[in-house]
C-alpha positions in Angstrom: 9.1 -19.0 5.5 6.3 -17.4 7.8 5.8 -18.2 11.5 2.2 -19.2 12.2 1.6 -15.8 13.6 2.4 -14.1 10.4 0.3 -16.7 8.3 -2.6 -15.9 10.6 -2.1 -12.6 9.7 -1.4 -13.4 5.5 -4.9 -15.9 5.9 -7.2 -13.1 8.1 -10.7 -13.1 6.6 -10.9 -9.8 4.1 -11.1 -6.8 5.8 -8.8 -4.5 8.2 -5.1 -5.4 9.0 -2.9 -4.0 11.1 0.7 -5.3 11.0 3.1 -4.0 13.8 6.2 -5.3 15.0 9.7 -4.4 15.2 12.6 -3.5 12.5 13.2 -6.5 10.8 10.5 -8.9 11.8 8.9 -9.5 8.7 6.0 -6.7 8.2 6.9 -6.2 4.9 6.5 -10.0 4.0 3.6 -10.3 5.8 2.1 -7.6 4.3 3.5 -8.4 0.7 2.1 -12.3 1.0 -1.4 -10.9 2.3 -1.7 -8.4 -0.9 -1.0 -11.5 -3.2 -3.3 -13.5 -1.4 -5.9 -11.4 -1.5 -5.6 -11.1 -5.5 -5.5 -14.6 -5.9 -7.6 -16.3 -3.2 -10.0 -13.8 -2.1 -10.7 -12.0 -5.8 -9.8 -8.5 -4.2 -8.6 -6.3 -7.0 -5.5 -3.7 -6.5 -7.9 -0.9 -6.3 -9.5 -2.6 -3.4 -6.1 -3.1 -1.3 -5.0 0.0 0.3 -1.6 -0.4 2.1 0.1 2.3 4.5 3.6 2.6 5.3 5.6 5.1 6.7 8.0 6.2 4.4 8.5 6.4 0.8 11.1 4.1 0.4 9.2 1.3 2.4 6.1 1.7 -0.1 8.6 0.9 -3.0 9.9 -1.8 -1.5 6.2 -3.2 -0.9 5.4 -2.5 -4.4 8.7 -4.1 -5.7 8.1 -7.2 -3.5 4.8 -7.7 -4.4 5.7 -7.3 -7.9 8.4 -10.0 -7.5 6.3 -12.3 -5.9 3.5 -12.0 -8.7 5.9 -12.4 -11.4 7.1 -15.7 -9.2 3.9 -16.9 -9.1 2.8 -16.2 -12.7 0.2 -13.8 -12.1 2.0 -10.8 -14.1 -1.3 -10.1 -15.2 -1.6 -7.9 -12.1 1.3 -6.1 -12.3 0.2 -2.7 -14.0 -3.0 -2.6 -11.5 -0.4 -3.1 -8.9 1.7 -0.3 -9.9 -1.5 2.2 -10.3 -2.7 0.8 -6.6 -2.8 2.1 -3.3 0.5 1.6 -1.9 1.8 4.5 -0.1 2.8 6.6 3.1 -0.5 7.6 4.5 0.2 11.6 3.4 0.5 10.3 -0.3 -2.9 8.3 0.1 -4.4 11.5 1.5 -3.5 13.5 -1.1 -4.5 11.1 -3.8 -8.0 10.9 -2.4 -8.1 14.9 -2.4 -6.9 15.1 -6.1 -9.1 12.4 -7.3 -12.0 14.0 -5.9 -10.6 17.4 -5.9 -13.8 18.6 -7.8 -15.9 17.0 -5.5 -14.8 19.2 -2.4 -14.1 22.3 -4.7 -10.2 21.7 -4.1 -7.4 22.9 -6.7 -6.4 19.5 -8.4 -2.9 20.8 -8.6 -3.2 20.7 -4.5 0.1 19.1 -3.5 2.2 18.5 -0.2 4.2 21.3 1.2 7.9 21.2 1.5 9.0 21.4 5.6 10.3 25.1 4.8 7.0 26.3 3.0 4.9 24.3 5.9 7.4 26.5 8.6 6.6 29.3 6.9 2.8 28.6 6.9 2.6 28.4 10.6 
């Protein structure tokens, strides 16, 4: 069950939405519901939705919750596209964009994020 404020975030007009709140407040639930709302009621496609979280674990949890909700609603046709969609950390999203457009920006398509040790050595 969503609070009135959460429901407003889920049903907000198509466009950018930022959800900020404390731990355990329902951010993942709101973003999951919004994602599915955009697919089912606004005609969005998974490749048109960018969902950024802070950790890889949170991104995996988000993807899993979206998949479960879609299955519950009989919308399994979206699952493959959601799995390939933009649900990630900001670092992973940026790396993905750089790789997708590597040739356009003269970047090695095999680029990757540095480990903490590599980054420290580079600095």
